[in-house]
MMTF fields as JSON, N, C-alpha, C and O atoms, coordinates in Angstrom:
{
  "mmtfVersion": "1.0.0",
  "mmtfProducer": "UNKNOWN",
  "numBonds": 515,
  "numAtoms": 516,
  "numGroups": 129,
  "numChains": 1,
  "numModels": 1,
  "chainsPerModel": [1],
  "groupsPerChain": [129],
  "chainIdList": ["A"],
  "bondAtomList": [4, 2, 8, 6, 12, 10, 16, 14, 20, 18, 24, 22, 28, 26, 32, 30, 36, 34, 40, 38, 44, 42, 48, 46, 52, 50, 56, 54, 60, 58, 64, 62, 68, 66, 72, 70, 76, 74, 80, 78, 84, 82, 88, 86, 92, 90, 96, 94, 100, 98, 104, 102, 108, 106, 112, 110, 116, 114, 120, 118, 124, 122, 128, 126, 132, 130, 136, 134, 140, 138, 144, 142, 148, 146, 152, 150, 156, 154, 160, 158, 164, 162, 168, 166, 172, 170, 176, 174, 180, 178, 184, 182, 188, 186, 192, 190, 196, 194, 200, 198, 204, 202, 208, 206, 212, 210, 216, 214, 220, 218, 224, 222, 228, 226, 232, 230, 236, 234, 240, 238, 244, 242, 248, 246, 252, 250, 256, 254, 260, 258, 264, 262, 268, 266, 272, 270, 276, 274, 280, 278, 284, 282, 288, 286, 292, 290, 296, 294, 300, 298, 304, 302, 308, 306, 312, 310, 316, 314, 320, 318, 324, 322, 328, 326, 332, 330, 336, 334, 340, 338, 344, 342, 348, 346, 352, 350, 356, 354, 360, 358, 364, 362, 368, 366, 372, 370, 376, 374, 380, 378, 384, 382, 388, 386, 392, 390, 396, 394, 400, 398, 404, 402, 408, 406, 412, 410, 416, 414, 420, 418, 424, 422, 428, 426, 432, 430, 436, 434, 440, 438, 444, 442, 448, 446, 452, 450, 456, 454, 460, 458, 464, 462, 468, 466, 472, 470, 476, 474, 480, 478, 484, 482, 488, 486, 492, 490, 496, 494, 500, 498, 504, 502, 508, 506, 512, 510],
  "bondOrderList": [1, 1, 1, 1, 1, 1, 1, 1, 1, 1, 1, 1, 1, 1, 1, 1, 1, 1, 1, 1, 1, 1, 1, 1, 1, 1, 1, 1, 1, 1, 1, 1, 1, 1, 1, 1, 1, 1, 1, 1, 1, 1, 1, 1, 1, 1, 1, 1, 1, 1, 1, 1, 1, 1, 1, 1, 1, 1, 1, 1, 1, 1, 1, 1, 1, 1, 1, 1, 1, 1, 1, 1, 1, 1, 1, 1, 1, 1, 1, 1, 1, 1, 1, 1, 1, 1, 1, 1, 1, 1, 1, 1, 1, 1, 1, 1, 1, 1, 1, 1, 1, 1, 1, 1, 1, 1, 1, 1, 1, 1, 1, 1, 1, 1, 1, 1, 1, 1, 1, 1, 1, 1, 1, 1, 1, 1, 1, 1],
  "groupList": [{"groupName": "MET", "atomNameList": ["N", "CA", "C", "O"], "elementList": ["N", "C", "C", "O"], "formalChargeList": [0, 0, 0, 0], "bondAtomList": [1, 0, 2, 1, 3, 2], "bondOrderList": [1, 1, 2], "singleLetterCode": "M", "chemCompType": "L-PEPTIDE LINKING"}, {"groupName": "LYS", "atomNameList": ["N", "CA", "C", "O"], "elementList": ["N", "C", "C", "O"], "formalChargeList": [0, 0, 0, 0], "bondAtomList": [1, 0, 2, 1, 3, 2], "bondOrderList": [1, 1, 2], "singleLetterCode": "K", "chemCompType": "L-PEPTIDE LINKING"}, {"groupName": "TYR", "atomNameList": ["N", "CA", "C", "O"], "elementList": ["N", "C", "C", "O"], "formalChargeList": [0, 0, 0, 0], "bondAtomList": [1, 0, 2, 1, 3, 2], "bondOrderList": [1, 1, 2], "singleLetterCode": "Y", "chemCompType": "L-PEPTIDE LINKING"}, {"groupName": "LEU", "atomNameList": ["N", "CA", "C", "O"], "elementList": ["N", "C", "C", "O"], "formalChargeList": [0, 0, 0, 0], "bondAtomList": [1, 0, 2, 1, 3, 2], "bondOrderList": [1, 1, 2], "singleLetterCode": "L", "chemCompType": "L-PEPTIDE LINKING"}, {"groupName": "GLY", "atomNameList": ["N", "CA", "C", "O"], "elementList": ["N", "C", "C", "O"], "formalChargeList": [0, 0, 0, 0], "bondAtomList": [1, 0, 2, 1, 3, 2], "bondOrderList": [1, 1, 2], "singleLetterCode": "G", "chemCompType": "PEPTIDE LINKING"}, {"groupName": "ILE", "atomNameList": ["N", "CA", "C", "O"], "elementList": ["N", "C", "C", "O"], "formalChargeList": [0, 0, 0, 0], "bondAtomList": [1, 0, 2, 1, 3, 2], "bondOrderList": [1, 1, 2], "singleLetterCode": "I", "chemCompType": "L-PEPTIDE LINKING"}, {"groupName": "ASP", "atomNameList": ["N", "CA", "C", "O"], "elementList": ["N", "C", "C", "O"], "formalChargeList": [0, 0, 0, 0], "bondAtomList": [1, 0, 2, 1, 3, 2], "bondOrderList": [1, 1, 2], "singleLetterCode": "D", "chemCompType": "L-PEPTIDE LINKING"}, {"groupName": "PHE", "atomNameList": ["N", "CA", "C", "O"], "elementList": ["N", "C", "C", "O"], "formalChargeList": [0, 0, 0, 0], "bondAtomList": [1, 0, 2, 1, 3, 2], "bondOrderList": [1, 1, 2], "singleLetterCode": "F", "chemCompType": "L-PEPTIDE LINKING"}, {"groupName": "THR", "atomNameList": ["N", "CA", "C", "O"], "elementList": ["N", "C", "C", "O"], "formalChargeList": [0, 0, 0, 0], "bondAtomList": [1, 0, 2, 1, 3, 2], "bondOrderList": [1, 1, 2], "singleLetterCode": "T", "chemCompType": "L-PEPTIDE LINKING"}, {"groupName": "ARG", "atomNameList": ["N", "CA", "C", "O"], "elementList": ["N", "C", "C", "O"], "formalChargeList": [0, 0, 0, 0], "bondAtomList": [1, 0, 2, 1, 3, 2], "bondOrderList": [1, 1, 2], "singleLetterCode": "R", "chemCompType": "L-PEPTIDE LINKING"}, {"groupName": "VAL", "atomNameList": ["N", "CA", "C", "O"], "elementList": ["N", "C", "C", "O"], "formalChargeList": [0, 0, 0, 0], "bondAtomList": [1, 0, 2, 1, 3, 2], "bondOrderList": [1, 1, 2], "singleLetterCode": "V", "chemCompType": "L-PEPTIDE LINKING"}, {"groupName": "ALA", "atomNameList": ["N", "CA", "C", "O"], "elementList": ["N", "C", "C", "O"], "formalChargeList": [0, 0, 0, 0], "bondAtomList": [1, 0, 2, 1, 3, 2], "bondOrderList": [1, 1, 2], "singleLetterCode": "A", "chemCompType": "L-PEPTIDE LINKING"}, {"groupName": "SER", "atomNameList": ["N", "CA", "C", "O"], "elementList": ["N", "C", "C", "O"], "formalChargeList": [0, 0, 0, 0], "bondAtomList": [1, 0, 2, 1, 3, 2], "bondOrderList": [1, 1, 2], "singleLetterCode": "S", "chemCompType": "L-PEPTIDE LINKING"}, {"groupName": "GLU", "atomNameList": ["N", "CA", "C", "O"], "elementList": ["N", "C", "C", "O"], "formalChargeList": [0, 0, 0, 0], "bondAtomList": [1, 0, 2, 1, 3, 2], "bondOrderList": [1, 1, 2], "singleLetterCode": "E", "chemCompType": "L-PEPTIDE LINKING"}, {"groupName": "PRO", "atomNameList": ["N", "CA", "C", "O"], "elementList": ["N", "C", "C", "O"], "formalChargeList": [0, 0, 0, 0], "bondAtomList": [1, 0, 2, 1, 3, 2], "bondOrderList": [1, 1, 2], "singleLetterCode": "P", "chemCompType": "L-PEPTIDE LINKING"}, {"groupName": "ASN", "atomNameList": ["N", "CA", "C", "O"], "elementList": ["N", "C", "C", "O"], "formalChargeList": [0, 0, 0, 0], "bondAtomList": [1, 0, 2, 1, 3, 2], "bondOrderList": [1, 1, 2], "singleLetterCode": "N", "chemCompType": "L-PEPTIDE LINKING"}, {"groupName": "GLN", "atomNameList": ["N", "CA", "C", "O"], "elementList": ["N", "C", "C", "O"], "formalChargeList": [0, 0, 0, 0], "bondAtomList": [1, 0, 2, 1, 3, 2], "bondOrderList": [1, 1, 2], "singleLetterCode": "Q", "chemCompType": "L-PEPTIDE LINKING"}, {"groupName": "TRP", "atomNameList": ["N", "CA", "C", "O"], "elementList": ["N", "C", "C", "O"], "formalChargeList": [0, 0, 0, 0], "bondAtomList": [1, 0, 2, 1, 3, 2], "bondOrderList": [1, 1, 2], "singleLetterCode": "W", "chemCompType": "L-PEPTIDE LINKING"}, {"groupName": "HIS", "atomNameList": ["N", "CA", "C", "O"], "elementList": ["N", "C", "C", "O"], "formalChargeList": [0, 0, 0, 0], "bondAtomList": [1, 0, 2, 1, 3, 2], "bondOrderList": [1, 1, 2], "singleLetterCode": "H", "chemCompType": "L-PEPTIDE LINKING"}],
  "groupTypeList": [0, 1, 2, 3, 4, 5, 6, 7, 4, 8, 1, 9, 10, 4, 10, 11, 10, 12, 6, 11, 13, 4, 8, 5, 11, 7, 14, 9, 8, 8, 7, 11, 15, 6, 6, 9, 3, 3, 14, 16, 3, 10, 13, 3, 11, 15, 6, 13, 1, 10, 10, 8, 5, 10, 10, 4, 6, 8, 9, 12, 7, 12, 4, 3, 13, 15, 14, 10, 8, 1, 13, 12, 6, 13, 7, 10, 13, 9, 3, 1, 1, 11, 8, 4, 3, 6, 10, 5, 9, 11, 17, 13, 11, 4, 12, 12, 5, 13, 11, 12, 9, 2, 8, 14, 13, 13, 9, 4, 18, 6, 6, 12, 12, 11, 11, 11, 10, 5, 3, 16, 9, 7, 3, 6, 0, 9, 8, 4, 1],
  "groupIdList": [1, 2, 3, 4, 5, 6, 7, 8, 9, 10, 11, 12, 13, 14, 15, 16, 17, 18, 19, 20, 21, 22, 23, 24, 25, 26, 27, 28, 29, 30, 31, 32, 33, 34, 35, 36, 37, 38, 39, 40, 41, 42, 43, 44, 45, 46, 47, 48, 49, 50, 51, 52, 53, 54, 55, 56, 57, 58, 59, 60, 61, 62, 63, 64, 65, 66, 67, 68, 69, 70, 71, 72, 73, 74, 75, 76, 77, 78, 79, 80, 81, 82, 83, 84, 85, 86, 87, 88, 89, 90, 91, 92, 93, 94, 95, 96, 97, 98, 99, 100, 101, 102, 103, 104, 105, 106, 107, 108, 109, 110, 111, 112, 113, 114, 115, 116, 117, 118, 119, 120, 121, 122, 123, 124, 125, 126, 127, 128, 129],
  "secStructList": [7, 7, 3, 3, 3, 3, 3, 7, 7, 1, 1, 3, 3, 3, 3, 3, 3, 3, 7, 6, 6, 1, 7, 7, 3, 3, 3, 3, 3, 3, 3, 3, 1, 1, 6, 6, 2, 2, 2, 2, 2, 2, 2, 2, 2, 2, 2, 2, 6, 7, 1, 3, 3, 3, 3, 3, 3, 7, 7, 7, 6, 6, 1, 7, 7, 7, 6, 6, 2, 2, 2, 2, 2, 2, 2, 2, 2, 2, 2, 2, 2, 2, 2, 7, 1, 3, 3, 3, 3, 3, 3, 7, 6, 6, 2, 2, 2, 2, 2, 2, 6, 6, 1, 7, 4, 4, 4, 7, 7, 7, 2, 2, 2, 2, 2, 2, 2, 2, 2, 2, 2, 2, 2, 2, 2, 2, 2, 6, 7],
  "xCoordList": [-18.088, -17.715, -17.199, -17.843, -16.065, -15.454, -15.678, -15.574, -15.99, -16.312, -15.349, -14.821, -15.139, -14.365, -15.332, -16.085, -15.325, -16.181, -15.356, -14.248, -15.881, -15.142, -16.007, -17.141, -15.431, -16.014, -15.169, -14.081, -15.671, -14.918, -14.964, -16.023, -13.802, -13.705, -12.688, -11.835, -12.77, -11.862, -10.42, -9.485, -10.242, -8.892, -8.461, -7.309, -9.407, -9.112, -10.183, -11.326, -9.782, -10.695, -10.586, -9.544, -11.691, -11.718, -12.024, -12.79, -11.407, -11.568, -11.911, -11.344, -12.844, -13.234, -13.263, -13.386, -13.146, -13.168, -14.135, -14.228, -14.849, -15.759, -15.014, -13.891, -15.663, -15.154, -15.363, -16.014, -14.823, -14.888, -16.312, -16.585, -17.227, -18.619, -19.429, -20.561, -18.864, -19.588, -20.718, -21.786, -20.481, -21.526, -21.148, -22.027, -19.849, -19.4, -18.328, -17.406, -18.462, -17.488, -16.531, -16.927, -15.266, -14.226, -13.491, -13.102, -13.298, -12.481, -11.081, -10.534, -10.5, -9.183, -8.118, -7.13, -8.31, -7.292, -7.897, -9.037, -7.123, -7.496, -6.344, -5.191, -6.658, -5.661, -5.869, -6.988, -4.785, -4.898, -5.512, -5.232, -6.344, -6.928, -5.946, -6.053, -4.989, -3.956, -3.643, -4.394, -2.556, -2.215, -1.944, -1.987, -1.671, -1.391, -2.654, -2.596, -3.803, -5.028, -5.433, -5.594, -5.598, -6.064, -5.107, -5.569, -3.793, -2.894, -2.984, -2.893, -3.16, -3.294, -4.575, -4.565, -5.672, -6.934, -6.888, -7.423, -6.254, -6.104, -5.305, -5.685, -4.21, -3.369, -4.141, -4.085, -4.857, -5.632, -6.726, -6.918, -7.437, -8.501, -7.93, -8.542, -6.769, -6.131, -5.669, -5.915, -5.001, -4.506, -5.638, -5.487, -6.775, -7.914, -8.844, -9.801, -8.555, -9.391, -10.851, -11.785, -11.006, -12.318, -13.005, -12.358, -14.324, -15.078, -15.951, -16.306, -16.295, -17.149, -16.714, -16.329, -16.784, -16.454, -17.731, -18.51, -17.933, -19.103, -18.616, -17.848, -19.076, -18.665, -19.872, -20.959, -19.666, -20.743, -21.218, -20.417, -22.533, -23.138, -23.345, -24.043, -22.739, -22.721, -23.985, -24.082, -24.943, -26.161, -26.943, -26.815, -27.746, -28.517, -29.675, -29.92, -30.384, -31.566, -32.557, -33.173, -32.705, -33.676, -33.1, -33.782, -31.846, -31.232, -30.522, -30.036, -30.46, -29.797, -28.284, -27.735, -27.633, -26.176, -25.628, -26.322, -24.368, -23.676, -22.308, -22.0, -21.487, -20.208, -19.279, -18.419, -19.432, -18.553, -19.061, -18.291, -20.335, -20.958, -20.245, -19.963, -19.955, -19.326, -17.958, -17.632, -17.164, -15.84, -15.942, -15.143, -16.923, -17.15, -17.57, -17.088, -18.463, -18.902, -17.729, -17.613, -16.871, -15.693, -14.74, -14.154, -14.585, -13.744, -14.261, -13.477, -15.577, -16.166, -15.842, -15.501, -15.94, -15.629, -14.149, -13.827, -13.256, -11.825, -11.54, -10.706, -12.238, -12.056, -12.504, -11.823, -13.633, -14.114, -13.068, -12.749, -12.542, -11.56, -10.255, -9.672, -9.808, -8.533, -8.594, -7.619, -9.747, -9.841, -10.467, -10.171, -11.329, -12.066, -13.148, -13.699, -13.452, -14.463, -15.778, -15.827, -16.849, -18.121, -17.981, -17.442, -18.463, -18.46, -19.905, -20.551, -20.398, -21.792, -21.832, -20.993, -22.813, -23.011, -23.995, -24.976, -23.717, -24.596, -24.801, -23.893, -25.967, -26.325, -25.345, -25.06, -24.829, -23.85, -24.273, -23.544, -25.413, -25.834, -25.758, -26.29, -25.091, -24.978, -23.927, -23.777, -23.187, -22.208, -21.086, -20.623, -20.65, -19.579, -20.057, -19.313, -21.299, -21.858, -21.986, -21.621, -22.507, -22.646, -21.286, -21.135, -20.294, -18.956, -18.327, -17.571, -18.632, -18.036, -18.486, -17.809, -19.596, -20.064, -19.134, -19.048, -18.436, -17.596, -16.107, -15.278, -15.769, -14.367, -13.991, -14.663, -12.926, -12.511, -12.267, -11.743, -12.647, -12.544, -11.146, -10.989, -10.133, -8.774, -8.331, -7.356, -9.032, -8.683, -9.395, -9.015, -10.418, -11.146, -11.941, -12.277, -12.232, -13.015, -12.191, -11.029, -12.782, -12.085, -12.822, -13.904, -12.213, -12.853, -13.024, -13.974, -12.117, -12.265, -13.467, -14.11, -13.778, -14.986, -16.24, -17.213, -16.224, -17.364, -17.522, -18.64, -16.393, -16.441, -17.046, -17.798, -16.715, -17.281, -18.789, -19.525, -19.252, -20.697, -21.394, -22.421, -20.839, -21.413, -21.47, -22.496, -20.351, -20.284, -21.245, -21.92, -21.316, -22.201, -23.666, -24.436, -24.051, -25.425, -25.718, -26.775, -24.768, -24.941, -25.06, -25.948, -24.171, -24.19, -25.503, -26.073, -25.974, -27.241, -28.409, -29.289, -28.427, -29.507, -29.442, -30.472, -28.233, -28.041, -28.551, -29.115, -28.347, -28.755, -30.138, -30.624, -30.775, -32.123, -32.192, -33.217, -31.116, -31.118, -31.692, -31.769],
  "yCoordList": [73.73, 72.579, 73.051, 73.851, 72.563, 72.949, 71.87, 70.676, 72.314, 71.41, 71.61, 72.7, 70.523, 70.548, 70.244, 69.273, 71.057, 70.835, 70.392, 70.888, 69.466, 68.921, 68.904, 68.424, 69.452, 69.35, 68.332, 68.652, 67.102, 66.003, 66.069, 66.26, 65.907, 65.812, 64.752, 64.399, 64.245, 63.164, 63.644, 62.846, 64.953, 65.498, 66.362, 66.314, 67.156, 68.062, 67.933, 67.566, 68.247, 68.2, 69.536, 69.871, 70.291, 71.567, 71.362, 70.473, 72.208, 72.072, 73.431, 74.461, 73.401, 74.589, 74.216, 73.043, 75.228, 75.016, 76.022, 77.164, 75.585, 76.511, 77.244, 76.893, 78.263, 78.91, 77.964, 76.928, 78.31, 77.438, 77.171, 76.131, 78.103, 77.939, 77.117, 76.732, 76.843, 76.079, 76.858, 76.308, 78.164, 78.979, 79.57, 79.848, 79.764, 80.382, 79.506, 79.041, 79.287, 78.47, 79.371, 80.399, 78.97, 79.709, 78.775, 77.673, 79.208, 78.393, 78.241, 79.192, 77.055, 76.837, 76.501, 77.225, 75.418, 74.995, 74.003, 73.564, 73.665, 72.62, 71.634, 72.03, 70.353, 69.292, 68.522, 68.413, 67.998, 67.062, 65.775, 65.366, 65.14, 63.86, 62.762, 62.168, 62.52, 61.519, 60.779, 60.892, 60.035, 59.225, 60.053, 59.515, 61.325, 62.186, 62.759, 63.343, 62.598, 63.258, 62.903, 63.8, 61.631, 61.252, 61.715, 62.286, 61.498, 62.016, 63.535, 64.04, 64.263, 65.721, 66.103, 67.021, 65.412, 65.71, 65.346, 66.071, 64.231, 63.834, 64.893, 65.306, 65.326, 66.347, 67.652, 68.251, 68.086, 69.316, 69.188, 70.101, 68.076, 67.861, 67.883, 68.447, 67.277, 67.279, 68.684, 69.135, 69.375, 70.727, 71.688, 72.546, 71.539, 72.442, 71.981, 72.674, 70.807, 70.246, 70.09, 70.451, 69.543, 69.311, 68.149, 67.164, 68.266, 67.182, 66.417, 65.263, 67.064, 66.442, 66.921, 68.076, 66.016, 66.349, 66.268, 65.324, 67.267, 67.333, 67.226, 68.063, 66.181, 65.945, 66.153, 65.642, 66.905, 67.137, 65.842, 65.004, 65.686, 64.517, 64.842, 65.797, 64.048, 64.335, 63.906, 64.109, 63.327, 62.886, 64.08, 65.202, 63.825, 64.884, 65.335, 64.773, 66.367, 66.87, 65.751, 65.734, 64.815, 63.728, 62.535, 61.526, 62.651, 61.578, 60.533, 59.534, 60.758, 59.792, 59.913, 61.004, 58.771, 58.757, 59.249, 59.245, 59.675, 60.105, 59.418, 58.658, 59.655, 58.944, 59.148, 58.305, 60.226, 60.513, 59.89, 59.734, 59.538, 59.096, 57.905, 57.933, 56.879, 55.685, 56.015, 55.588, 56.77, 57.139, 58.011, 57.871, 58.905, 59.755, 58.932, 59.168, 57.973, 57.103, 56.305, 56.153, 55.801, 55.055, 55.969, 55.561, 57.202, 58.191, 58.449, 58.504, 58.608, 58.866, 57.728, 57.98, 56.496, 55.35, 55.354, 55.092, 55.645, 55.722, 56.878, 56.755, 57.993, 59.161, 58.867, 59.251, 58.195, 57.801, 56.962, 57.191, 55.987, 55.072, 55.801, 55.559, 56.681, 57.378, 58.392, 58.566, 59.068, 60.129, 59.682, 60.25, 58.67, 58.274, 59.277, 59.216, 60.199, 61.235, 60.896, 60.065, 61.558, 61.452, 62.149, 63.253, 61.506, 62.097, 62.111, 61.068, 63.304, 63.516, 63.939, 64.72, 63.422, 63.847, 65.013, 65.013, 66.008, 67.167, 67.486, 67.319, 67.933, 68.25, 69.266, 70.287, 68.977, 69.892, 70.48, 71.296, 70.095, 70.553, 72.07, 72.793, 72.539, 73.973, 74.69, 75.905, 73.976, 74.653, 75.311, 76.393, 74.676, 75.262, 76.526, 77.5, 76.507, 77.693, 78.827, 79.969, 78.497, 79.515, 80.055, 81.26, 79.179, 79.608, 80.523, 81.43, 80.294, 81.117, 82.576, 83.466, 82.82, 84.202, 84.981, 86.206, 84.253, 84.896, 84.772, 85.299, 84.076, 83.867, 84.839, 84.887, 85.621, 86.555, 85.815, 84.701, 86.437, 85.792, 85.292, 84.22, 86.049, 85.634, 84.372, 83.732, 84.016, 82.799, 81.575, 80.446, 81.781, 80.649, 79.91, 80.471, 78.651, 77.826, 77.548, 77.151, 77.754, 77.545, 76.469, 76.705, 75.283, 74.161, 74.414, 73.913, 75.184, 75.463, 76.363, 76.256, 77.253, 78.083, 77.234, 77.466, 76.245, 75.324, 74.53, 74.288, 74.126, 73.416, 74.307, 73.833, 75.598, 76.539, 76.683, 76.796, 76.681, 76.758, 75.517, 75.634, 74.344, 73.091, 73.12, 72.797, 73.513, 73.542, 74.588, 74.327, 75.762, 76.804, 76.376, 76.641, 75.724, 75.208, 74.257, 74.335, 73.358, 72.407, 73.151, 72.857, 74.108, 74.847, 75.614, 75.658, 76.211, 76.951, 76.02, 76.368, 74.848, 73.886, 73.414, 73.245, 73.203, 72.723, 73.733, 73.365, 75.017, 76.059, 76.626, 77.516, 76.107, 76.537, 77.88, 78.559, 78.277, 79.566, 79.43, 80.414],
  "zCoordList": [14.635, 13.834, 12.485, 11.807, 12.113, 10.847, 9.795, 10.075, 8.575, 7.474, 6.312, 6.092, 5.576, 4.338, 3.209, 3.286, 2.161, 1.008, -0.183, -0.388, -0.971, -2.11, -3.357, -3.35, -4.444, -5.776, -6.526, -7.004, -6.629, -7.222, -8.741, -9.339, -9.349, -10.794, -11.159, -10.344, -12.366, -12.773, -12.955, -12.887, -13.188, -13.357, -12.175, -11.745, -11.652, -10.547, -9.467, -9.739, -8.229, -7.097, -6.359, -5.795, -6.377, -5.679, -4.213, -3.841, -3.37, -1.929, -1.314, -1.678, -0.384, 0.376, 1.855, 2.209, 2.712, 4.157, 4.768, 4.318, 5.794, 6.485, 7.59, 7.951, 8.112, 9.311, 10.498, 10.357, 11.647, 12.829, 13.289, 13.888, 13.014, 13.424, 12.435, 12.731, 11.264, 10.252, 9.618, 9.35, 9.371, 8.764, 7.406, 6.59, 7.156, 5.912, 5.27, 5.94, 3.956, 3.204, 2.438, 1.889, 2.41, 1.701, 0.736, 1.121, -0.517, -1.431, -0.848, -0.289, -0.975, -0.378, -1.423, -1.552, -2.163, -3.122, -4.112, -3.956, -5.117, -6.062, -6.153, -6.326, -6.036, -6.135, -7.433, -7.934, -7.962, -9.083, -8.554, -7.427, -9.36, -8.965, -9.38, -10.453, -8.486, -8.748, -7.445, -6.477, -7.414, -6.244, -4.988, -3.881, -5.134, -3.971, -3.342, -2.26, -4.012, -3.568, -2.141, -1.312, -1.838, -0.495, 0.595, 1.583, 0.472, 1.511, 1.68, 2.799, 0.577, 0.673, 1.408, 2.227, 1.126, 1.799, 3.28, 4.118, 3.596, 5.009, 5.755, 6.85, 5.169, 5.811, 6.012, 7.086, 4.984, 5.091, 6.147, 6.95, 6.153, 7.148, 8.564, 9.471, 8.758, 10.074, 10.458, 11.576, 9.531, 9.801, 10.149, 11.018, 9.465, 9.663, 10.789, 11.133, 11.361, 12.434, 11.989, 12.704, 10.789, 10.194, 10.905, 11.263, 11.111, 11.741, 10.742, 10.98, 9.625, 8.62, 7.238, 7.059, 6.268, 4.887, 4.056, 4.184, 3.206, 2.331, 0.889, 0.416, 0.197, -1.191, -2.092, -1.824, -3.153, -4.113, -4.734, -5.146, -4.798, -5.433, -6.899, -7.241, -7.759, -9.193, -9.93, -11.141, -9.241, -9.919, -10.477, -9.986, -11.501, -12.154, -11.267, -10.199, -11.74, -11.024, -10.714, -9.649, -11.656, -11.479, -10.714, -10.529, -10.271, -9.501, -10.338, -9.808, -11.654, -12.525, -12.421, -12.268, -12.507, -12.477, -13.806, -14.823, -13.779, -14.983, -15.01, -14.091, -16.02, -16.099, -14.894, -14.64, -14.164, -13.032, -11.73, -10.782, -11.672, -10.424, -9.786, -8.588, -10.546, -9.982, -9.398, -8.29, -10.139, -9.647, -8.393, -7.466, -8.37, -7.207, -5.995, -4.887, -6.197, -5.098, -4.526, -3.31, -5.395, -4.943, -4.182, -3.179, -4.656, -3.973, -2.56, -1.613, -2.415, -1.095, -0.135, 1.021, -0.584, 0.282, 0.687, 1.846, -0.25, 0.074, 1.041, 1.938, 0.85, 1.702, 3.133, 4.083, 3.295, 4.627, 5.339, 6.506, 4.613, 5.19, 5.543, 6.6, 4.665, 4.872, 6.006, 6.736, 6.16, 7.166, 8.479, 9.531, 8.429, 9.624, 10.001, 11.099, 9.091, 9.353, 8.666, 7.759, 9.117, 8.417, 7.071, 6.99, 6.021, 4.687, 4.213, 4.109, 3.928, 3.541, 2.081, 1.632, 1.337, -0.05, -0.05, 0.693, -0.897, -1.022, -2.498, -3.313, -2.822, -4.199, -4.771, -4.145, -5.976, -6.571, -7.908, -8.472, -8.423, -9.755, -9.86, -9.018, -10.903, -11.149, -10.341, -10.475, -9.499, -8.639, -9.442, -9.081, -10.512, -11.334, -12.037, -12.152, -12.505, -13.154, -12.145, -12.426, -10.97, -9.931, -9.513, -9.312, -9.379, -8.984, -10.021, -9.672, -11.295, -12.358, -12.261, -12.775, -11.623, -11.424, -10.502, -10.581, -9.622, -8.618, -8.907, -8.164, -9.987, -10.336, -11.436, -12.466, -11.244, -12.301, -13.617, -13.62, -14.731, -16.044, -16.354, -16.938, -15.975, -16.317, -15.57, -15.963, -14.506, -13.766, -14.318, -14.005, -15.131, -15.691, -14.618, -13.575, -14.895, -13.966, -12.717, -12.806, -11.582, -10.32, -9.524, -8.985, -9.46, -8.77, -7.276, -6.673, -6.668, -5.241, -4.988, -3.944, -5.936, -5.794, -5.906, -5.189, -6.806, -6.913, -5.616, -5.162, -5.021, -3.736, -2.655, -1.804, -2.69, -1.711, -1.898, -0.918, -3.147, -3.418, -2.845, -2.176, -3.106, -2.594, -1.076, -0.477, -0.453, 1.008, 1.572, 2.568, 0.955, 1.472, 1.397, 2.32, 0.314, 0.211, 1.375, 2.001, 1.656, 2.755, 4.087, 4.887, 4.32, 5.586, 5.746, 6.836, 4.663, 4.727, 5.03, 5.817, 4.418, 4.693, 6.142, 6.794, 6.638, 8.005, 9.018, 10.049, 8.715, 9.655, 9.334, 10.032, 8.267, 7.928, 7.227, 7.297, 6.549, 5.835, 4.457, 3.72]
}
């Protein structure tokens, strides 16, 4: 089973894809969060033959919402409708910090690496690692 991981942001959306077995996540790309976003994600999900999409949940450690939560929740509903796929929320706290450890300094913050961290956490939990 192949998965698509998403790090949702108000300006950019990082995307990662798993291997065919659904065990390893790889950073893929970053899209602008604009009118082209949903069509780009639908196309990528179709091209990669994704069966499930995992979107980072922006809530805090204690479960409190933040300014991005409402927009992220609305995005998830639009994504479900546009793709017809299962969309699962996964804890994302600290994913950008963790991703920065693996991103070369000259590249700066890499949203696709954060998406890979979110997706890998989900895959590890799913397989009990």
